[in-house]
N, C-alpha and C positions, 0 to 999 in steps of 0.2 A: 503492500501500499503505497503512494507516496500523494504528499497533499502540497497545494501550492496554494499560496496565501496573496490576494490581491490586495494590497492594504488600504490604498485609497478609497477602494469602494466595499471594505469591509467583506469580503468576499472572500470564503474559503473553499477549496474545490480540493475533493478525494479523487484520484484516477486508482484505482484498485487495480489489481494484476487480473492478466486477463479480458483487461477491457481498454482496447487501444486509447494510447497517453496521446490529447494534444498537443499540436506544435503551434509553433509559428503563424500557419497560417490560420487555424482559428482566431490568431490573437487579432490577427490582420482583419480578417472578414468583419468579424465585432467593430474594429473601430472607421471599420472602409460604414457598415452599414449606420453606425452613428452620426452621421454628418448632418442628418435631416430627421432625426428623432422627434416627437413628441410623447407629449405624458401621456395622452390616448391611446398609443399607440398598439396595438394587435400583432403580435409576432407567432408566426408557427416558423419553428424550427426542424427543417428535414434533415433524419439521419442522426439525431442530437448529441448520439456518444455519452458521452456523464454530460452532457446538459451544456457544456461549458460558453457556447456560442450566447444561448439564451440566457446566462445566469449573469454573463457580461454586460448583455442590454438589460436586463431586469434591474439588475443594482442600475443601472443610468436613467432611471427612470419611467421606463413603460410601464402600464397599466398590466396587461399579462400576456403569456408566454405559454406556447405549446409545443412539444418537441415528439415527434414520430422516432422510432428506432424500433428497428427489426432484432437487433442482438439483445437477448434476457438481462444479460448479467451486463451490458449495457445502459439499458432504462432503468434498472433497479438501482444502479451507482446515478443516475442524473434523477431521481427521483430522493435520492438518498442526500445528494449536495442540495436539492432544492429545501429538504425540510430543515439540515441543518442550519440554512441560510437566511430560510421563515420568510423564501421567495413564491411567487405563484407560478411554478411552472409545472403544468399538467404535462404528464407524460403519457403518452400512449404505445403502449409495445404493439409494433403491427409493421405490414410493409405500405411504402410510399406507391407503390402502385395498384396499389387494391383501393377501391373508392375511400375516402378519406371520410369519418366520421364526422365532418362538420359542416353547415349549409356553402355552397358557393358563395366565395365573396366575404368571407366573415373575418380575412386578417386586412392588416395596413401594409405588411410585410413580412416578405417569404428570406431566410437565408438558408443554406444549405452548403457545406465544405465535402462536396460529394466524393465519391473514388474516381480516381487519377488514371487509372490503368485497365486496358483491357481485359476482358472474361480470359483465363487459363491462369492470372498470376498464383503463383504457389506460396502457401505460407501455414505452417506447422500451426497457429494459430487460428483457429475460427475468426475469432472477432476482428481480428486483424486482417483477415482476408475478404471477409464481408465490406468494413469499412476503407480497402485499397482496390476493390476491382469490380467492374462493371455487373459480374454477376448478381452484386445485389440489389444495383438501379445503374442505368447509364443518364450521362447532362439531361437527354429527352424526360427520361423519365420525372425527374426531379422537378425539368422545366414545366412538364405539362401538367404534375401537382400542382407547382407552387401556382399555375395561370387559374387553375377552378378554387385555389383556395385567396386568391388576392381580389379583392375590389379593387373598379376600377380607377386607373391611376396608382393603384398598388406599386409597392416597391420590390424589386427581388435583387438580393446579393450571393455574388455566389466567385469561389477563391477555385481557378484551376488552371493547369500546365498549358503553358504558351503553346509548345506542341499539339497542342489537340482546340487551340481556341477557332480556329473555323466549324469544329463541329456547336461547338457551348453558343457561340453566335447567332447559327444557322438552326439552335433548334429554339432559344430564344424566340428569335422573328417568327417560328413558327409555330407556337404555343403563345404567339399575342403579346411577348413579352418584350418592348424593342429595346434593342440595348442603347443607352444613354450615356454609360460614364466608364474608363477602364483604365486602369492602372496597375504598369508593369512594375516586377517588383526583383531585384537582382540581389545578390551578392554582394557587390563594389559595383562602381559607375565602369568596370574596364567589364565585365561579362553581361555576357548576354541574361534575360529573366527568367527566370526559373517558375514562378508564379505570374498568376494575372488575375487582379480583382476586379471583376464585374456588376454594374447595376443594369437592371433592367425595370420597365415601367411599363406596366399593361395597358393597352390599348392607344399609348404615347406615337406623336407622329418621330416619324424619321429623324435622327440628328445623335451622332455619338461624338462625345468628348472625350481625348486625348490628355488623361492629366499626368506628373510629372514623373519620371522614374524615381521609385523609392525605392532604396538600399538599406542594406543590413547594418552596414555601418556609418549609418547618415546621423546626426542630431535627431531627425525627426523621428527614426527606429527609439533609440535613447527617451526619447520623449511619451511614443508609443506603450511602451515598458516602464518606464519611471516616474515620469510625470503624469499621464491619462489612466494611467492604469496601477502602475507601483508594483509590481510582480515582485516577489522575492524568493 
């Protein structure tokens, strides 16, 4: 069992053995999605894992979050993290490819840190394989679920690998989630991006903004970790 403390948000996150641990991509996704938060926002986090993305956004003041998680130990970890932090995260154990247990248009924003790799990636850990491989869901599956869940003008946030960016943008537009904002992430300015942060909006007009490269060694990244979240 590992514990992460986010001091500025008074948040404690348990990371049990056997459940895929969150990394920088989850922190970056939470920060990217926080730019336009409103207190009344309702969040759906697809593939919530131990709940980290939803918990960080709840700690920043949104009113409610639900998380869908297919792997029972991860769903239980998310419930425990919600309990110990007294945050309104409702965790639903289920498959996002199945009909969602909410009326359409129930949410203002949807987040997803989807599997990055094609089906067939092997891992001795079942939870890791589900979290990292398209076997559990494709980006298109996540975009489809998000489109159903979002109200008109609702926001969709995802983090994905640059080499699969065309698939992601195509899936978003096909599901009515117009790509509006994109930010690449690299280890340093001399290296190619290894992650891409994406925002789409349901039913929006075309028009995509490319934001400046975010590097892992930048003052902004240190602010995300020490100023905005104070992770220890």
